[in-house]
C-alpha positions as CSV (number, residue, x, y, z in Angstrom):
1,M,11.3,24.2,7.6
2,S,14.5,23.2,5.7
3,F,15.4,19.5,5.6
4,N,18.6,20.1,7.5
5,S,16.7,21.4,10.4
6,F,14.2,18.6,10.1
7,K,17.1,16.1,10.1
8,D,18.7,17.8,13.2
9,N,15.4,17.5,15.0
10,M,15.0,13.9,14.2
11,I,18.4,12.6,15.3
12,C,18.3,11.4,18.9
13,D,20.8,10.0,21.4
14,L,20.7,6.2,21.5
15,D,21.6,6.3,25.2
16,T,18.5,8.3,25.9
17,I,16.4,5.7,24.0
18,N,17.9,2.8,25.9
19,A,17.2,4.6,29.2
20,Q,13.5,4.9,28.6
21,S,11.5,2.8,31.0
22,Q,9.3,1.3,28.2
23,P,11.2,1.4,24.9
24,P,9.1,0.8,21.7
25,I,8.9,-2.8,20.7
26,S,10.3,-2.0,17.2
27,M,13.5,-0.6,18.8
28,S,14.5,-4.0,20.0
29,A,15.9,-6.6,17.7
30,P,17.0,-10.2,18.2
31,T,20.7,-10.9,18.1
32,T,21.6,-12.2,14.7
33,C,24.7,-13.0,12.7
34,E,24.2,-9.8,10.8
35,N,23.9,-7.7,13.9
36,H,27.1,-9.3,15.3
37,A,28.9,-8.6,12.0
38,A,27.8,-5.0,12.1
39,A,29.3,-4.5,15.6
40,T,32.7,-6.1,14.9
41,T,35.0,-6.4,11.9
42,K,36.0,-9.9,12.8
43,P,32.9,-12.1,12.9
44,T,33.2,-15.8,13.7
45,G,31.0,-18.7,13.8
46,P,29.8,-21.4,11.4
47,H,26.6,-19.5,10.5
48,C,28.2,-16.3,9.4
49,G,28.6,-15.9,5.6
50,S,31.7,-14.8,3.9
51,R,30.2,-11.4,3.1
52,V,29.3,-9.3,6.2
53,K,28.0,-5.8,6.7
54,V,30.8,-3.7,8.3
55,V,29.9,-0.3,9.7
56,R,32.4,2.4,8.8
57,G,32.6,6.0,9.9
58,P,30.7,7.7,12.8
59,P,27.9,5.8,14.5
60,K,24.6,5.7,12.6
61,S,21.7,7.6,14.0
62,L,18.2,6.3,14.5
63,C,15.5,8.8,14.0
64,L,12.1,8.6,15.7
65,P,9.5,10.7,13.9
66,H,7.4,11.1,17.0
67,L,10.3,13.1,18.6
68,C,10.0,15.8,15.9
69,G,6.3,16.6,16.3
70,L,4.7,13.7,14.4
71,E,2.6,12.6,17.3
72,N,-0.2,11.0,15.2
73,I,2.0,8.2,13.9
74,V,0.3,4.9,14.8
75,S,3.5,3.0,15.5
76,V,7.1,3.9,16.0
77,L,9.0,4.3,12.7
78,I,12.7,3.7,12.7
79,V,14.4,6.0,10.2
80,R,18.0,5.1,9.6
81,Q,20.6,7.6,8.5
82,E,22.4,5.2,6.1
83,S,22.2,3.6,2.7
84,P,19.8,0.7,2.4
85,W,22.4,-0.9,0.1
86,D,24.7,-1.6,3.0
87,T,22.0,-4.1,4.1
88,Y,20.2,-5.0,0.9
89,R,21.1,-5.9,-2.7
90,K,19.0,-4.8,-5.7
91,V,17.8,-7.8,-7.7
92,I,14.7,-6.7,-9.6
93,T,13.4,-3.3,-10.7
94,Y,10.0,-2.7,-12.3
95,E,7.1,-0.3,-12.6
96,I,4.0,-1.1,-10.5
97,A,2.1,1.8,-9.1
98,G,5.4,3.6,-9.4
99,K,8.9,2.3,-9.6
100,V,9.7,-0.4,-7.1
101,T,12.9,-2.3,-6.4
102,I,12.9,-5.9,-5.0
103,A,16.0,-6.4,-2.9
104,T,17.4,-9.3,-0.8
105,R,19.3,-9.1,2.4
106,R,23.1,-9.5,1.8
107,T,23.5,-12.0,4.6
108,R,20.1,-13.8,4.1
109,P,19.4,-13.6,0.3
110,S,16.2,-15.7,0.7
111,R,14.5,-12.8,2.4
112,M,13.1,-10.2,0.0
113,V,11.8,-6.7,0.5
114,A,10.1,-4.1,-1.7
115,I,11.8,-0.6,-1.7
116,R,10.3,2.6,-3.1
117,T,12.5,5.6,-3.5
118,Y,11.6,9.3,-3.1
119,A,13.4,12.6,-3.0
120,K,14.7,13.4,0.5
121,E,13.2,16.9,0.3
122,N,9.7,15.2,0.6
123,A,10.8,13.0,3.5
124,R,8.9,14.8,6.3
125,R,5.6,14.8,4.4
126,L,6.0,11.2,3.3
127,I,7.1,9.9,6.7
128,Y,4.1,11.7,8.3
129,R,1.7,10.3,5.6
130,F,3.0,6.8,5.5
131,G,3.7,6.5,9.2
132,R,0.3,7.4,10.5
133,L,-1.5,5.1,8.2
134,E,-2.1,1.5,9.3
135,H,-4.8,-0.4,7.5
136,R,-5.1,-3.7,5.8
137,N,-6.2,-2.1,2.5
138,V,-3.7,0.8,2.4
139,L,0.0,0.4,1.5
140,S,2.1,0.3,4.7
141,L,5.6,1.5,5.5
142,H,7.8,-0.8,7.5
143,E,11.1,1.1,7.6
144,C,12.9,4.1,6.2
145,Y,16.5,4.8,5.2
146,M,17.8,8.3,4.5
147,H,20.9,8.6,2.3
148,E,22.3,11.4,0.3
149,D,19.4,13.1,-1.5
150,L,17.0,10.2,-1.3
151,A,14.6,8.6,1.1
152,F,14.1,4.8,0.8
153,F,10.8,3.2,2.1
154,L,10.5,-0.5,2.8
155,V,6.8,-1.2,1.9
156,D,4.4,-4.1,1.4
157,D,5.4,-6.3,-1.5
158,L,2.4,-6.9,-3.8
159,P,3.3,-8.1,-7.3
160,L,0.2,-6.9,-9.2
161,T,-2.2,-4.1,-9.7
162,L,-5.9,-4.2,-10.7
163,A,-4.6,-2.9,-14.1
164,H,-3.2,-6.4,-14.7
165,V,-6.6,-7.9,-14.4
166,V,-8.0,-5.3,-16.8
167,A,-5.2,-5.7,-19.3
168,F,-5.6,-9.4,-20.1
169,P,-8.5,-10.0,-22.5
170,S,-9.7,-13.4,-21.1
171,V,-9.4,-12.6,-17.3
172,Y,-12.7,-11.3,-15.9
173,P,-13.7,-11.3,-12.2
174,N,-17.0,-13.1,-11.6
175,E,-19.6,-11.3,-9.4
176,T,-18.2,-12.8,-6.1
177,E,-14.7,-11.7,-7.0
178,L,-15.9,-8.2,-8.1
179,G,-17.7,-7.8,-4.8
180,S,-14.5,-8.8,-2.9
181,I,-12.4,-6.3,-4.8
182,V,-14.9,-3.5,-4.3
183,S,-15.4,-4.3,-0.7
184,Q,-11.7,-3.9,0.0
185,I,-11.4,-0.7,-2.0
186,L,-14.2,0.8,0.0
187,D,-12.6,-0.2,3.2
188,G,-9.3,1.4,2.1
189,V,-10.7,4.7,0.8
190,Y,-13.0,5.1,3.8
191,Y,-9.9,4.9,6.0
192,L,-8.1,7.5,3.9
193,F,-11.3,9.7,3.9
194,T,-11.3,9.7,7.7
195,F,-7.8,11.3,7.6
196,G,-9.0,13.9,5.1
197,L,-6.7,12.5,2.4
198,A,-7.9,12.5,-1.2
199,H,-6.0,10.4,-3.7
200,Q,-5.6,12.5,-6.9
201,S,-5.3,9.6,-9.2
202,L,-7.2,6.6,-7.8
203,S,-7.5,4.1,-10.6
204,C,-6.7,0.4,-11.3
205,D,-3.1,1.4,-11.9
206,H,-2.7,2.6,-8.4
207,I,-4.4,-0.2,-6.5
208,L,-2.1,-3.1,-5.7
209,F,-3.2,-6.7,-5.8
210,G,-1.5,-9.5,-3.8
211,I,-1.4,-13.1,-4.7
212,D,-3.1,-13.8,-1.4
213,G,-6.0,-11.7,-2.6
214,I,-5.2,-8.6,-0.6
215,I,-6.1,-5.2,-2.2
216,K,-4.1,-2.1,-1.1
217,I,-4.4,1.5,-2.1
218,A,-1.0,2.6,-3.3
219,S,0.8,5.7,-4.6
220,L,0.1,7.6,-1.4
221,D,2.5,10.4,-2.5
222,L,-0.4,11.4,-4.8
223,C,-2.7,12.0,-1.8
224,I,-3.5,15.6,-0.8
225,D,-4.9,17.0,2.4
226,C,-8.5,18.3,2.0
227,T,-11.7,18.4,3.9
228,P,-13.4,15.0,4.6
229,K,-16.3,16.0,2.3
230,Q,-14.0,16.8,-0.6
231,S,-12.1,13.5,0.0
232,E,-15.2,11.4,0.1
233,A,-16.6,13.0,-3.1
234,A,-13.3,12.3,-4.9
235,Y,-13.4,8.6,-4.0
236,I,-17.1,8.2,-5.0
237,A,-16.3,9.9,-8.3
238,A,-13.4,7.4,-9.0
239,L,-15.4,4.2,-8.3
240,P,-17.5,4.0,-11.5
241,S,-14.4,4.0,-13.7
242,I,-12.6,1.4,-11.6
243,T,-15.8,-0.8,-11.5
244,M,-16.5,-0.6,-15.3
245,R,-12.9,-1.4,-16.2
246,L,-13.0,-4.5,-14.1
247,M,-16.4,-5.5,-15.6
248,Q,-15.7,-4.8,-19.3
249,K,-12.1,-3.6,-19.6
250,Y,-13.0,0.0,-20.5
251,D,-15.1,3.1,-19.6
252,K,-18.1,4.1,-21.6
253,D,-17.8,7.3,-23.6
254,Q,-18.5,10.8,-22.2
255,G,-18.5,9.7,-18.6
256,V,-21.6,7.5,-19.0
257,V,-21.9,4.8,-16.3
258,G,-23.0,1.4,-17.6
259,V,-22.0,-1.8,-19.3
260,I,-22.4,-3.1,-22.8
261,D,-22.1,-6.9,-22.2
262,L,-25.5,-7.7,-20.7
263,E,-24.9,-11.4,-21.2
264,R,-21.9,-11.3,-18.8
265,W,-23.5,-8.7,-16.5
266,P,-27.4,-8.9,-16.7
267,I,-29.3,-5.7,-16.0
268,D,-30.7,-7.2,-12.7
269,S,-27.3,-8.5,-11.4
270,A,-25.8,-7.3,-8.2
271,A,-22.8,-5.9,-10.1
272,V,-24.9,-3.6,-12.3
273,G,-27.0,-2.6,-9.2
274,F,-23.8,-1.4,-7.5
275,L,-22.5,0.3,-10.5
276,S,-25.8,2.2,-10.8
277,A,-25.6,3.2,-7.1
278,T,-22.3,4.9,-7.7
279,E,-24.0,7.5,-9.8
280,T,-26.2,8.8,-6.9
281,A,-24.3,7.8,-3.8
282,G,-23.9,10.7,-1.3
283,S,-21.4,8.9,0.9
284,I,-19.1,5.9,1.0
285,K,-21.2,4.3,3.7
286,S,-24.3,4.6,1.4
287,L,-22.5,2.5,-1.2
288,R,-22.5,-0.4,1.2
289,S,-26.3,-0.4,1.7
290,V,-29.5,-0.2,-0.2
291,S,-32.8,1.1,1.0
292,S,-36.2,-0.5,0.2
293,P,-39.6,0.7,1.3
294,S,-41.2,-1.3,4.1
295,K,-44.6,-2.8,3.2
296,G,-47.4,-0.5,4.4
297,S,-44.9,2.1,5.8
298,Y,-43.1,5.2,4.8
299,N,-40.0,4.0,6.5
300,A,-37.2,2.2,4.6
301,N,-35.4,-1.0,5.4
302,V,-31.6,-0.5,5.1
303,Q,-29.9,-3.7,3.8
304,Q,-26.4,-4.5,2.7
305,Q,-25.6,-3.9,-0.9
306,P,-26.1,-7.3,-2.6
307,L,-22.7,-7.2,-4.3
308,L,-21.0,-6.7,-0.9
309,A,-23.1,-9.0,1.2
310,G,-21.2,-11.5,3.3
311,K,-17.8,-10.1,2.5
312,H,-16.2,-10.8,5.9
313,R,-12.9,-12.1,4.5
314,P,-13.0,-11.0,0.9
315,S,-9.3,-11.7,0.1
316,E,-10.0,-15.4,0.2
317,D,-12.3,-15.1,-2.8
318,L,-9.6,-13.5,-4.9
319,V,-6.7,-16.0,-4.7
320,V,-7.6,-17.8,-7.9
321,L,-8.1,-14.5,-9.8
322,A,-4.8,-13.2,-8.5
323,R,-3.0,-16.3,-9.8
324,A,-4.7,-16.0,-13.2
325,A,-3.6,-12.3,-13.4
326,L,-0.1,-13.2,-12.3
327,L,0.3,-16.0,-14.9
328,S,-1.1,-13.8,-17.7
329,S,0.7,-10.6,-16.9
330,S,3.9,-9.4,-18.6
331,L,5.9,-7.1,-16.3
332,N,8.7,-5.1,-17.9
333,C,11.3,-5.8,-15.2
334,V,15.1,-5.6,-15.0
335,Y,16.7,-8.5,-13.3
336,N,20.2,-7.9,-11.8
337,P,21.3,-11.1,-10.0
338,D,24.9,-9.9,-9.8
339,S,24.3,-6.3,-8.8
340,K,26.6,-5.0,-6.1
341,K,23.9,-2.6,-4.9
């Protein structure tokens, strides 16, 4: 299907939307100064700024992906046929799990958003992939703009990746923090696995890390559709490298799984026990548990993997590590405080 036909299918009549008996929650918006300014070229009132967003040309179209056959989308996505730079202004651009632009609203510059840009020709695939995913440990899409040859996605704003933890020589997670990171990664990849999505390049560079301790799998454009079995195998294969890099900053040679620094990570530690389990794990679920023979029985008692035990709210354990990584990181960013876009 060409993109033009896809676009035609997506455009819907606003009158039809308003006539629906139960419109999606995300279609409604509170009346704000910005909305008022967009509807009239002569805004008034003490709270309106000197710069307003003025709509020119034909009415803009809102596109609802579920109207073009994407029924599996978890929540309604509004896709706007306009430039995001009518509403937002670029202020910072940098590389973190791909290129990301931090922008502020033109009428409320204290509110910032993260915008990732992709070729419009991939819009259908990306809208379907982003839109149907909604999980605490997977990057989420909040809004989409279509303009010229590009698609702009407003996504979660997390300032770090796990690669920043790895890069700084003196920043190491302790065993509790390592367990919190691994627990969130397993939750995220298990969710992707249930959709039959395999990340082709899952590594510390593509796992975002928020200052609130949240871990999110990013670079979803690198995911491919495959069987659940293939997807699960891909994630299990990626875990040893991620874990070793967090524990000692590098992988061992020739794909060997293990650690050199036995003073930091004793051989009988929960961290080393988990790392060893990644070599023989047959499923993601099995990485969360460990079996031990029952006394006087051939049966086995299944217990939670010691590294992951008690991780009900793992992000709270990572706030200090996130702050240390943020303070020690050096992001190559471009700051454009006076940018018109």
